[in-house]
C-alpha atoms as one frame of an Amber mdcrd trajectory, in Angstrom:
protein
  -0.099  -0.162   0.040   3.078   2.037   0.067   2.017   3.157  -3.871  -1.239
   4.278  -2.330   0.645   6.437   0.419   2.466   8.136  -2.494  -0.395   9.135
  -4.384  -2.469  10.526  -1.554   0.802  12.875  -0.675   0.751  13.611  -4.164
  -3.139  14.880  -4.077  -2.487  16.515  -0.796   0.046  18.301  -1.787  -1.730
  19.810  -5.136  -4.428  20.347  -2.908  -2.887  22.924  -0.971  -1.566  24.564
  -4.278  -5.076  25.559  -5.305  -5.164  29.158  -4.667  -8.460  30.671  -3.755
  -9.626  33.791  -6.063  -9.328  36.572  -3.561  -9.628  37.410  -0.034 -13.650
  37.168  -0.311 -15.027  35.074   2.668 -16.724  32.599  -0.224 -13.540  31.093
  -0.566 -12.497  30.151   3.466 -15.080  27.512   3.640 -13.934  25.886   0.535
  -9.887  25.826   2.143 -12.098  24.631   5.567 -13.813  21.807   3.753 -10.506
  20.788   1.898  -8.567  20.416   4.936 -11.026  17.789   6.783  -9.066  15.513
   5.043 -10.944  12.550   4.233  -9.645   9.058   2.335  -9.455  10.865  -1.010
 -10.891   7.872  -2.510 -12.089   9.341  -5.617  -8.980  11.130  -7.015  -6.984
   8.075  -5.650  -9.021   5.914  -8.350  -8.532   8.511 -11.087  -4.843   7.963
 -10.390  -5.200   4.175 -10.262  -7.677   3.988 -13.493  -4.936   5.843 -15.168
  -1.737   4.070 -13.810  -3.166   0.806 -15.370  -2.179   2.183 -18.950   0.326
   5.078 -17.816   3.070   5.205 -15.131   2.924   9.438 -15.260   0.251   9.981
 -12.744   1.673  13.168 -11.983   0.030  14.651 -15.048  -3.503  14.360 -14.321
  -3.203  15.751 -10.901  -5.477  18.677 -11.745  -8.434  16.552 -13.162  -8.016
  14.061 -10.334  -8.463  17.067  -7.632 -11.266  18.039  -9.519 -13.297  14.651
  -8.617 -12.465  15.576  -5.042 -13.727  19.121  -5.444 -17.118  17.751  -6.784
 -17.282  15.108  -4.154 -16.619  18.125  -1.588 -19.356  20.142  -3.137 -22.092
  17.484  -2.696 -20.862  17.031   0.971 -21.291  20.884   1.604 -24.890  20.989
   0.182 -26.161  17.370   1.403 -25.100  18.927   5.198 -27.125  21.477   4.318
 -30.015  19.342   3.450 -29.695  16.967   6.185 -29.229  19.645   8.847 -26.036
  17.931   9.614 -24.150  19.525  12.592 -20.496  17.368  12.124 -18.652  16.306
   9.305 -15.708  14.106   9.685 -15.989  15.205  13.723 -15.797  19.071  12.577
 -18.517  21.620  12.554 -20.091  21.418   9.059 -19.594  24.743   6.712 -23.575
  25.837   7.452 -22.577  25.409  11.222 -19.598  27.403  11.283 -20.836  29.953
   9.002 -24.492  29.937   7.908 -26.184  27.993   4.997 -25.999  30.893   2.626
 -22.050  30.798   2.687 -22.422  27.440   2.441 -24.611  27.173  -0.574 -22.465
  30.175  -2.163 -18.957  28.427  -1.487 -20.371  25.092  -2.435 -21.495  26.556
  -5.955 -18.041  28.437  -6.301 -16.454  25.174  -5.793 -18.368  23.038  -8.104
 -17.167  26.125 -11.043 -13.689  25.312 -10.030 -14.207  21.476 -10.846 -14.903
  23.004 -14.498 -11.646  25.414 -14.249  -9.691  22.445 -13.291 -11.509  19.758
 -15.829 -11.024  22.159 -19.006  -7.046  22.108 -18.411  -7.230  18.212 -20.071
  -5.949  17.525 -23.894  -8.463  19.604 -25.984  -8.838  16.559 -28.228 -10.774
  14.501 -25.038 -12.209  17.618 -23.095 -15.669  17.285 -25.006 -15.536  13.386
 -23.706 -14.873  14.243 -20.387 -16.967  17.038 -19.850 -19.726  14.742 -21.464
 -19.057  12.061 -18.988 -18.981  14.302 -15.884 -21.801  16.019 -16.404 -23.905
  13.060 -16.795 -22.393  11.869 -13.672 -23.302  15.237 -11.643 -27.128  14.773
 -12.550 -27.199  11.397 -11.569 -25.595  12.220  -8.156 -28.308  14.833  -8.136
 -30.915  12.400  -9.138 -29.701  10.043  -6.182 -29.783  12.366  -3.921 -33.490
  13.666  -4.641 -34.696   9.771  -4.727 -32.871   9.538  -1.179 -34.902  12.843
  -0.121 -38.051  11.186  -1.417 -37.535   7.688   0.338 -37.782   9.363   3.730
 -41.241  10.331   3.320 -42.323   6.706   1.849 -43.455   3.967   3.651 -41.867
   1.460   1.630 -39.260   1.234  -0.969 -38.471  -1.513  -3.160 -35.098  -3.115
  -3.189 -34.645  -2.492  -6.673 -35.162   1.036  -6.027 -32.444   1.420  -3.215
 -30.171  -0.239  -5.092 -30.500   2.490  -7.888 -30.901   4.898  -5.712 -27.243
   4.398  -4.006 -25.641   3.758  -7.597 -26.924   6.963  -8.484 -25.755   8.947
  -5.208 -23.104   7.173  -4.409 -21.270   4.499  -6.894 -21.600   6.503 -10.331
 -18.736   9.144  -9.081 -16.266   5.932  -7.936 -17.147   4.258 -11.764 -16.612
   8.034 -13.179 -13.497   8.359 -11.382 -11.942   5.289 -12.762 -13.448   5.959
 -16.170 -11.887   9.122 -16.443  -8.423   7.854 -15.245  -8.391   5.523 -18.010
  -9.615   7.732 -20.471  -6.483  10.384 -19.648  -4.402   7.534 -20.348  -5.636
   7.004 -23.837  -7.613   3.898 -22.887 -10.083   2.160 -25.210 -13.572   2.837
 -25.031 -14.229  -0.765 -23.891 -11.932  -0.510 -21.209 -12.942   3.056 -19.999
 -16.309   1.344 -19.689 -15.289  -1.491 -18.092 -13.636   0.353 -15.129 -16.434
   2.745 -15.153 -18.891  -0.746 -14.083 -16.351  -2.201 -11.613 -16.166   1.181
  -9.989 -20.101   1.210 -10.022 -20.352  -2.360  -8.695 -17.897  -1.646  -6.093
 -19.616   1.732  -4.843 -23.268  -0.148  -4.348 -21.040  -2.827  -2.433 -19.600
  -0.291  -0.147 -22.767   1.250   0.616 -24.552  -2.289   1.447 -21.620  -2.668
   3.866 -22.132   0.789   5.481 -25.598  -0.595   6.119 -24.571  -3.585   7.679
 -21.894  -2.247   9.739 -24.500   0.499  11.084 -26.324  -2.388  12.865 -23.388
  -4.892  13.541 -20.252  -2.772  13.493 -17.952  -2.877  16.671 -19.103   0.459
  18.708 -15.305   1.242  19.352 -14.094   0.969  15.579 -17.177   2.284  13.584
 -16.492   5.746  14.736 -20.154   6.368  14.896 -22.984   5.405  16.894 -24.211
   1.666  15.937 -27.555   1.870  15.282 -27.680   5.238  14.178 -29.729   4.543
  11.032 -32.680   2.482  13.063 -32.535   5.384  15.404 -33.232   7.921  12.517
 -35.873   5.419  10.810 -33.161   5.628   7.651 -34.264   3.796   4.760 -31.429
   1.193   4.108 -31.314  -2.165   2.761 -31.758  -4.088   5.700 -34.692  -2.453
   6.863 -36.170  -2.284   3.113 -35.834  -6.478   3.330 -37.068  -6.785   6.687
 -40.284  -5.116   5.514 -40.913  -7.147   2.732 -40.372 -10.385   4.931 -41.953
  -9.352   7.980 -45.447 -10.529   8.368 -46.149  -8.298  10.982 -45.044  -5.029
   9.626 -47.026  -3.075  12.371 -44.575  -4.549  14.866 -41.345  -3.375  12.881
 -43.064   0.203  12.326 -43.945   0.233  16.493 -40.519  -0.303  17.294 -39.245
   2.211  15.037 -41.660   5.073  15.795 -43.039   4.606  19.176 -42.114   7.172
  22.176 -42.520   4.325  24.723 -38.890   3.233  23.501 -35.520   4.453  24.183
 -33.137   4.383  21.711 -30.786   1.906  22.814 -34.672  -0.693  23.389 -35.368
   0.433  19.725 -31.883  -0.182  18.401 -32.002  -3.509  20.265 -35.329  -4.780
  19.320 -35.107  -4.088  15.516 -31.967  -5.666  15.591 -33.688  -8.651  16.849
 -36.360  -8.682  14.228 -33.173  -8.324  11.642 -31.736 -11.313  13.235 -34.953
 -13.521  13.279 -35.521 -12.940   9.577 -31.933 -13.224   8.457 -31.773  -9.636
   6.681 -27.970  -9.621   7.410 -27.018 -12.497   5.482 -29.214 -11.236   2.816
 -27.670  -8.266   2.482 -24.149  -9.976   2.680 -25.362 -12.157  -0.211 -26.465
  -8.929  -2.291 -23.112  -7.210  -1.387 -20.876 -10.177  -2.334 -22.519 -10.701
  -5.503 -21.856  -6.697  -6.512 -18.253  -7.125  -5.434 -18.118 -10.355  -7.524
 -19.489  -8.930 -10.646 -16.935  -5.818 -10.160 -14.073  -7.945 -10.321 -15.473
 -10.142 -13.501 -15.349  -6.381 -14.983 -11.890  -5.734 -13.963 -10.874  -9.587
 -15.535 -11.970  -8.277 -18.696 -10.025  -4.944 -19.025  -7.323  -5.300 -21.683
  -3.876  -4.446 -19.610  -1.216  -6.594 -18.085  -2.173  -8.453 -14.802   0.724
  -6.612 -13.024  -1.280  -3.073 -13.647  -4.083  -4.256 -12.022  -2.547  -5.687
  -8.687  -2.527  -2.095  -7.106  -6.548  -1.364  -7.542  -7.363  -4.886  -6.578
  -5.347  -4.815  -3.566  -6.823  -1.328  -2.770 -10.197  -2.764  -3.220  -9.753
  -5.862  -1.199  -8.616  -3.694   1.705 -11.834  -1.526   1.451 -13.665  -4.449
   1.273 -12.496  -6.065   4.667 -12.885  -3.121   6.564 -14.664  -3.186   9.696
 -15.484   0.476  10.326
């Protein structure tokens, strides 16, 4: 994983070089958001997608950073919509400043994405922008579906999987697709890496759903059972609603004021255990990961060029927090 850390260092150094447009306060939240750190998963995937075909990843740091900026833009606006007080353990931008500043700063961050993307080779710029625009629209569609699901009593498994594909997975797929495109890879290879990323992204979200209920509190980093307490539509809840013969019992555990949060989590988890939804979720998750690696097998490049992405993905799959 030393190579990953080298890539991450290159990305962080390039982020530090980004200069604000002026002393205007609108740029302070952008610097604040980026200074929070994070895994830099998406720009790392851009570099790995590129490195499968070419070694000189330093040449594409700017478009890789564009993907990180877009991701942080979505987080900044999502936090406003969710009224979230914290992001990575620190006050969210709208809490530290206010919602108006957060909206404007997010808008500027989005524009800066285009400023960085327009630096790519003019011959492929139209294709890069076409793919990015499609991805950006799909991410917004996913967020809209997620908000709609909050007000609905029932959501189907297919609807949920499509929502997480749009909201989370398409940006992971775009990251790998972009890297391969910048390296001059064939359209087939770009498509296979995009599909790999989307399947992995769906699998990661399913793993998060499982860990929220069954994760180790100390390792997970946030309250286990938080999705149950907030009545969040997750794969586990959706499967429980589908399979539970006495759905009012589940609804009562989720909504009744007679239960403490601890009681609520305990009783809903007990129902999950009785129905076996954890195993169902794990099976679906493992299927998506298997499909992802089948996509990767078909990518036409030397096997050794895939090793880093395989190692990195397996590391993320095996995480317990």
